[in-house]
N, C-alpha and C positions, 0 to 999 in steps of 0.2 A: 475336491475341486482342483483345477489346474492351479499351480502356484502363482501364475500371473494374475488369474482371476481373483485369487485369494488376496494378493497384494493390492489389487485394485479396490477391493472392498475395504481393506485396511486404510487405504488412502482416503476414501470417502468418509469413513468412520472418524478418523482422526482430524480430517478437515472440519467435520461438524463439531467435534469436541473443541477444537481450536477456536472456531467461530463463537461458540457459547462462552468460552473463557474470556476471549478478548473483548467481545461485545459487553459482557458484564463489567469487566474491569474498566473499560473506557467509559461506559455509561455512569459508573460510580464516580469517577473523577470529573466527568462533565456535568453531573447532576441532571442528566436527561438521557433518554434511550438513544443509542447510536447503533445502527445496523452496520457493524464493522465488516469490511471485506470488499473485494473487487467485484464479487458476484452479487446478484439479487438474492439468491437463495442462501440458506444457512450453512455456508461453507467458506473456510479460509484455506485455499489450497496450499499456502506456504507452510501451514502446520502439517497437513497430510504429507506433503513432500518432505518436510523435515523429519517426520517420524519414519517414513519409508527409507530415507537416507540413513537414519540411525540403525534401523533393522538390518539393512543390507551391509553397512560398513562396520557396525559394532557387534552384531551377534557373533561373528567369528571370534572376537576377543572374549566374549562371555563363555563361549564353548571351550576356550583354552584356559579356563580358570585353574585347572589342576597343573597344567604346564607352567603357569605363571606363579605358582605357589612357592613360597620360601619359608624357612624356619625363622620365627620371630620370638625370641625369648622362650624357646621350647614349644611354641605353638605354631601351627600352620597359618600363614598369612598370604593371601593372593593379591596381586597388584591389578587384577582384572577390572574391578570397579574404578580404580584410578585411571586406568588407560581408557575405559569406556567414557569417563567424564571428559578427559582431555581430547579424545577422538570426537566426541560429540561437539565440543567447543569448536574444533577445527572444521568439521564437515558442515555443521549448521551455519557457522559464520560465512563459509564460502557460498553456501546456498543463498543466504540472506543478501550477501554483498552483490552477487551476480544477478539475483532476481531484481534488486533495486536498480542496478545498472541497466539491465535489459529493458525494464519497464520505462525507465527515464528516456532511453534512446527511442523507444517505440512511441511513447505518448507525450514526450517533452514536459513531463511533470514528475516531481519526486513524491512518492507515495508515503514515505516515512523519512524522518530526518532526526538524527541524533547529534546534530552539530553542537547543541547546548549541553550535551552530556560529556563527562570527562572520559578521556582516553578513547575517542572515537576515530574512525578511519573514513574520511570523506563524508561523514554524517550518515553512512550506510550501515555500519555496525559500531558497537561500542562495548566497552569492557563489562558494563552491567548486564547487558543482554547476553554477552558471551558466557558469563557465569551462570545465568539462568539456563542457557542451552546445556551447559555441563551438568547441572543438577537435574534438569529434565531428562537428560540422556540416561542417567542412573535410574530415575523413576520409571521411565518408559521400559527400559530393557529388563529391569529386575522386578518391577511391581505391576505396572499398568498393562503391558502387553501380554504377559502370561495370563492375566485374568481375562483380557480381551479374547485370547485364543480359546479359553475355556467357554466363554460366552458364545462365541461363534460355533463351537463344536456342538452346542445344543440345538442349532438350527440346521435342518436337513439341507443337503447340497442343492436340491431342486429349488427350494425357497431362496437360498442365497443367490443362485443364478438368476432367478426372476427379479430379485431386488437389485442385483447388479445391472441388469439390462435397463430397468426403469430409471435408476439413478444416473446411469451413464448417459442415457438419452437426454434427461433433464439437464444434466451437467453441461453437455455439449451445447444445447440450445441456450442455456444461461450464459455460457462462455462467449458464444458468438454475439449475443445481445450486449454483453458487457464490453466486449472489444469495440463494438459500434458506438456505445455510449462514451467510452474512453476517447474515441476519436473526436468527439465533440469537445472534450477537455483539451485535447491536443490542438484543435482549431482555435480555441480561446487563447491558449498560451502562445500560439504562433502569432496571433493578431496582436496581443499585448506586446510581445517582443519586437514585432515589426514596427509598431508605433513608437516604442521606446527608442529603437535604433534611428528611426526617422527624426524624432524630436531631438535626439542627441546630436545628430548631424546638423540640424537647424540651429541648435543652441551654441555651436562652436563659433560661427562668424559673429563679428561685432554688431552688424546690422543686417536684418532681414526684412523684407517687405513683400507686398503683393496681395491681391485680392484672394488668389487661390490658396496662398499660405494661410490667410485668415480663416477661410472656409474649412481648410483641413484641420486647423487647430480647434475650431469650434466643434467639428465632427468628432475629433479625438476626445475633447472634453465631455461631450455627450456620451461617448462610449465608456469613458472612465466612470462617469456618474452612474450609468446603467449597471456596470459590473460591480461597483461598490454597493449599490442597492441589492443586487443579487447576492452578494456575499452576506449582507445583513440578513437576508431572507434565509440563506442556507444555515447560518449560525443559529437562527431561531427555529429552524426546522419547518418553516412555513411551506417549503416546497413539497413536503411530504403530504400536506393536506390538500393540495390542489388536485382536481380531477382531470385526468388526461383523457382527451376526446379523440385524439388521433395517434397513430403509431409513432409519428415524429415527436409528438409531445411526450409520449411515454419514454422514448429514448432520451430526450432532453432531461426529463425528470429523473431518470435513472442516473444520468451523468451527474446531476446535482447531488443525488444520493451518494454516489461514489465519492464525490468531492467532499461532501459533508462528513463522511466517515473518516477522513484523514486530515486532522488539524494541520499537519505539516504543509499540505497543499494549500490550505486556506491562508496560512501565514506567508507562504511564498508569494501567492497571488496578491495578498494585501500589500506586501513590501514592494512588489513590482509596480502595482497601481499607484502607491504613494510616490514612488520614484518618478513614475510617468506624470503624475500631477505636478510635481515640482518642475519637471522639464517643460510642461505645458505653460506653467506660470512664467518661466524664464523666457520662453519663446514669445508668449503673449506680451510680456513687458517690452521686449525688443521690437515687436511689431508696433506697439503703441509709440515707442520712442521714434521709430523710423517714419511712421505714417502721420504722427502728431494727431492721432485721433484714437479714441477708445474703441477697442474691438468688442467689448461685451455689450 
């Protein structure tokens, strides 16, 4: 097969393995099944991209093992595995950091957050995960990928090409649908942030009044209550049990599934909604004091 086609198959293969691993780990900690990932299908592209980055950037180091060999107490010792681990830490951290940054810019939501972990950088990467990337790099380069190549060698090229075409088509369709679903999340976050900014501006003056202000506050309170109820439903997984009757409902359900798979997004939304509720309470209090009548 052409090297590019071969790498594409490796990408999909390791994306699947990453999805299996992460979904199992997250489900164990959450005590319930979590379909982890941005896509509907069983793939986490960040892992496929991570392994491809390792293969492209670190394989040359592996191939220079003899050149990196030194005499260590009368025995040959190569620094190649050490450099592979360090290189894996660097390139995978860069991939994870910029993937988080780009997705946050595109969808106005943070898909993972390491803020509470020690030695983190903007909550996008952290020392613990950096060490995992380093260890994984050694495992992939020296153990896993050589066996993967042997496994792929058993499959005729014609079958590999057929598999690649099918998986590629499904992947593109799934990606387009997922982007559309994520746009619903972006819309939700934009609305929450817009309301928060509006209520912040209203809470600054000492007195605010007006029928329109009261109606706006009531509408915002209804919105917050609705989103809090939705959060409870997502945390319970009830959205996964609902039957979708239209394409629009399917998209919304998938957006909830994406949201449900990333606890950092749930925490962020919960915190913003709580902040918005406090602002609404402050605005409502000042409306009450100004109009001398209860707004509820």
